[in-house]
C-alpha positions as CSV (number, residue, x, y, z in Angstrom):
1,M,100.4,59.4,119.3
2,T,97.8,59.6,116.4
3,I,98.7,61.0,113.0
4,L,96.4,64.0,113.2
5,P,98.5,66.1,115.6
6,I,101.6,65.4,113.4
7,L,99.6,66.5,110.4
8,L,98.6,69.7,112.1
9,L,102.1,70.4,113.3
10,G,103.5,69.6,109.8
11,F,101.1,71.9,108.0
12,A,101.0,74.8,110.5
13,P,104.2,76.5,109.4
14,G,103.3,76.2,105.7
15,A,99.8,77.6,106.4
16,F,101.3,80.6,108.3
17,W,103.9,81.4,105.6
18,L,101.2,81.0,102.8
19,W,99.1,83.5,104.7
20,Y,102.0,85.9,105.0
21,F,103.0,85.8,101.3
22,Y,99.4,86.0,100.1
23,H,98.9,89.2,102.1
24,R,102.0,90.7,100.7
25,D,100.3,90.9,97.3
26,K,98.5,94.1,98.2
27,L,97.7,95.7,94.9
28,E,95.7,92.9,93.1
29,P,95.4,89.9,95.4
30,E,95.1,86.5,93.6
31,P,92.0,84.4,93.9
32,Q,92.3,82.3,97.0
33,S,91.1,79.2,95.2
34,L,94.1,79.4,92.7
35,V,96.6,80.0,95.5
36,I,95.3,77.0,97.4
37,R,95.2,74.9,94.3
38,T,98.8,75.7,93.6
39,F,99.6,74.8,97.2
40,F,98.1,71.3,96.7
41,F,99.9,70.9,93.3
42,G,103.1,71.5,95.3
43,L,102.1,68.9,97.8
44,L,101.2,66.3,95.2
45,I,104.4,66.8,93.1
46,A,106.5,66.0,96.2
47,I,105.5,62.4,95.8
48,P,107.1,61.8,92.3
49,A,110.0,64.1,93.3
50,A,110.7,61.8,96.3
51,I,110.6,58.8,94.0
52,V,113.1,60.4,91.6
53,E,115.3,61.3,94.5
54,V,115.3,57.7,95.8
55,A,116.0,56.4,92.3
56,F,119.0,58.8,92.0
57,S,120.3,57.9,95.4
58,W,120.3,54.3,94.4
59,L,121.8,54.8,91.0
60,F,124.5,57.2,92.2
61,A,125.1,55.9,95.7
62,A,128.8,55.9,95.0
63,L,128.9,59.7,94.8
64,G,128.2,59.9,98.5
65,Q,125.5,61.2,100.7
66,V,126.6,64.9,100.6
67,V,126.4,65.0,96.8
68,L,122.9,63.5,96.9
69,I,121.8,66.0,99.6
70,A,123.5,69.1,98.2
71,V,123.2,68.5,94.5
72,I,120.6,66.0,93.4
73,A,117.9,66.8,95.9
74,P,117.9,70.6,95.2
75,V,117.8,70.1,91.5
76,V,114.9,67.6,91.6
77,E,112.9,69.6,94.2
78,E,113.3,73.0,92.6
79,Y,112.5,71.8,89.2
80,A,109.4,69.9,90.5
81,K,108.1,73.1,92.2
82,Y,108.8,75.2,89.2
83,L,106.8,72.8,87.0
84,C,103.8,73.3,89.3
85,V,103.7,77.0,88.4
86,R,105.1,77.1,84.9
87,R,102.8,74.4,83.5
88,T,99.6,75.5,85.3
89,I,98.9,79.0,86.7
90,Y,101.6,80.7,84.6
91,R,99.3,80.5,81.6
92,D,96.2,81.7,83.5
93,A,94.8,85.2,82.9
94,E,95.0,85.8,86.7
95,F,98.8,85.7,86.5
96,D,98.8,89.4,85.5
97,E,101.6,91.2,87.4
98,P,105.2,90.4,88.5
99,M,104.2,89.8,92.1
100,D,102.1,86.9,91.1
101,G,105.2,84.9,90.3
102,I,106.4,85.1,93.9
103,V,103.0,84.4,95.3
104,Y,102.4,81.2,93.3
105,A,106.0,80.1,93.7
106,A,105.5,80.4,97.5
107,A,102.3,78.4,97.3
108,A,103.9,75.6,95.4
109,A,107.0,75.6,97.6
110,L,105.0,75.6,100.8
111,G,102.8,72.7,99.7
112,F,105.9,70.7,98.9
113,A,107.6,71.7,102.2
114,S,104.5,70.9,104.3
115,I,104.2,67.3,103.2
116,E,108.0,66.9,103.5
117,N,107.7,68.4,107.0
118,V,105.2,65.8,108.1
119,G,107.6,63.1,107.1
120,Y,110.5,64.6,109.1
121,L,108.3,65.1,112.2
122,L,107.1,61.5,112.0
123,F,110.8,60.4,111.9
124,A,111.7,62.8,114.7
125,I,109.1,61.5,117.2
126,R,110.0,57.9,116.3
127,E,113.7,58.5,116.9
128,G,113.7,61.1,119.6
129,G,110.3,61.1,121.2
130,W,108.6,64.3,122.3
131,T,111.9,66.1,122.7
132,G,112.9,65.2,119.2
133,L,109.6,66.3,117.8
134,E,109.8,69.7,119.5
135,I,113.3,70.3,118.3
136,A,112.5,69.2,114.7
137,F,109.3,71.3,114.7
138,I,111.1,74.5,115.8
139,L,114.1,74.1,113.4
140,R,111.9,73.3,110.4
141,A,109.4,76.0,111.1
142,L,112.1,78.6,111.3
143,L,114.5,77.3,108.7
144,S,113.5,74.5,106.4
145,V,109.9,75.5,105.6
146,P,110.6,79.2,104.9
147,G,113.8,78.1,103.2
148,H,111.8,76.3,100.5
149,V,109.8,79.4,99.7
150,L,112.9,81.6,99.8
151,F,114.6,79.3,97.3
152,S,111.6,79.2,95.0
153,S,111.0,82.9,95.1
154,I,114.1,83.3,93.0
155,W,112.6,81.5,90.0
156,G,109.1,82.8,91.0
157,G,110.3,86.4,90.7
158,A,111.9,85.6,87.4
159,L,108.7,84.1,86.1
160,G,106.8,87.1,87.3
161,R,109.1,89.5,85.4
162,A,109.6,87.3,82.3
163,K,105.9,86.9,81.5
164,F,105.7,90.6,80.7
165,M,108.9,91.0,78.7
166,Q,108.7,91.5,75.0
167,D,112.0,89.7,74.1
168,A,111.4,85.9,74.4
169,A,115.1,85.1,74.5
170,S,115.7,87.5,77.4
171,A,112.7,86.2,79.2
172,N,113.8,82.6,78.9
173,R,117.3,83.5,80.0
174,L,115.9,85.2,83.1
175,I,113.8,82.2,84.0
176,R,116.7,79.8,83.5
177,N,119.0,81.9,85.6
178,G,116.3,82.2,88.3
179,L,115.9,78.4,88.3
180,F,119.6,77.7,88.5
181,G,119.9,80.3,91.3
182,A,117.2,78.6,93.3
183,M,118.9,75.2,92.9
184,A,122.3,76.7,93.9
185,L,120.9,78.4,97.0
186,H,119.0,75.2,98.0
187,G,122.1,73.2,97.5
188,L,124.1,75.5,99.8
189,F,121.4,75.3,102.4
190,N,121.4,71.5,102.3
191,F,125.2,71.4,102.3
192,L,125.4,73.5,105.5
193,A,122.6,71.3,107.0
194,S,124.6,68.2,106.3
195,F,127.4,69.3,108.7
196,E,125.3,67.8,111.4
197,L,125.7,64.3,109.8
198,T,129.5,64.4,110.5
199,G,129.0,63.9,114.2
200,N,131.4,66.8,114.9
201,E,129.8,69.3,117.3
202,L,131.9,72.2,116.1
203,L,131.0,71.6,112.4
204,A,127.3,71.2,113.4
205,V,127.4,74.6,115.2
206,L,129.1,76.2,112.2
207,G,126.6,74.7,109.9
208,A,123.7,76.0,112.0
209,I,125.2,79.5,112.1
210,G,125.7,79.4,108.3
211,L,122.1,78.4,107.8
212,L,120.9,81.2,110.0
213,I,122.9,83.7,108.0
214,L,121.8,82.3,104.7
215,V,118.1,82.5,105.6
216,V,118.4,86.1,106.9
217,L,120.2,87.2,103.7
218,A,117.6,85.3,101.6
219,W,114.8,87.2,103.5
220,V,116.4,90.5,102.8
221,R,116.6,89.6,99.1
222,I,113.0,88.4,98.8
223,H,111.7,91.5,100.5
224,R,113.6,93.6,98.1
225,R,112.2,91.6,95.1
226,M,108.7,91.9,96.4
227,S,109.0,95.6,96.7
228,E,110.3,95.8,93.2
229,A,107.5,93.6,91.9
230,L,104.9,95.8,93.5
231,L,106.5,98.9,92.0
232,D,106.5,97.3,88.6
233,S,102.8,96.2,88.9
234,P,100.4,97.7,86.3
235,Y,98.0,98.0,89.3
236,N,100.4,100.4,91.1
237,P,98.7,103.8,91.0
238,S,101.9,105.4,90.0
239,N,101.9,103.4,86.7
240,M,99.3,105.1,84.7
241,T,99.5,102.7,81.8
242,R,100.4,99.0,81.6
243,Q,104.0,98.6,80.6
244,E,106.7,96.0,80.5
245,P,108.4,95.8,83.9
246,S,111.8,97.4,84.2
247,S,115.0,95.8,83.0
248,P,115.8,92.4,84.5
249,S,119.0,93.9,86.0
250,H,117.3,93.4,89.4
251,Q,118.1,89.7,89.0
């Protein structure tokens, strides 16, 4: 099998979810060029993030595989995706409403997840053939790829609100809490996914059920955050004048 079909399968879920989140930004859609650029920043930063993860896995091998999967990987990956937005588009004039934080966080997360997805699919077809590829594609399209954007939407939503807050200390605290929250949720996701590594069928099933519940709850949360962001937008017709978004109590 050539690499092209794997690339297409690997990027298809990310492209779909990027389209979905882009079109949720109904009031003042972002320039497509900036969204696509952020997607590729997320793709590119996956490479140094992988190098850091490998280095940590070698340095801290004694901690065990579960710690590496559920602690180190989420911290490295969420911080890498966060940097893609915070150090680039966050400073751009186009980042001009709370919803933009979620849109650009989604773009960076989906770029990261897409290249990661290609790697997992290559491994799946090598180890399990076509059946392994089909199973890996379905599970990752429904859980892992959207999972990345759901995690990152936590700090993305925080960035979107913080940029328009007058109190810098409160804004930084909101961003910090959002980043830590994303790392924690990502860690819980990876921990539940690691149940499959035990070889115990019951644990694997319980882990899968836990993952499904976690993703559903995360979807409910992100939809609520997007609705709040649109309500707080200065482009919302009900907001006659541009004002600071409401209290960060939503977080």
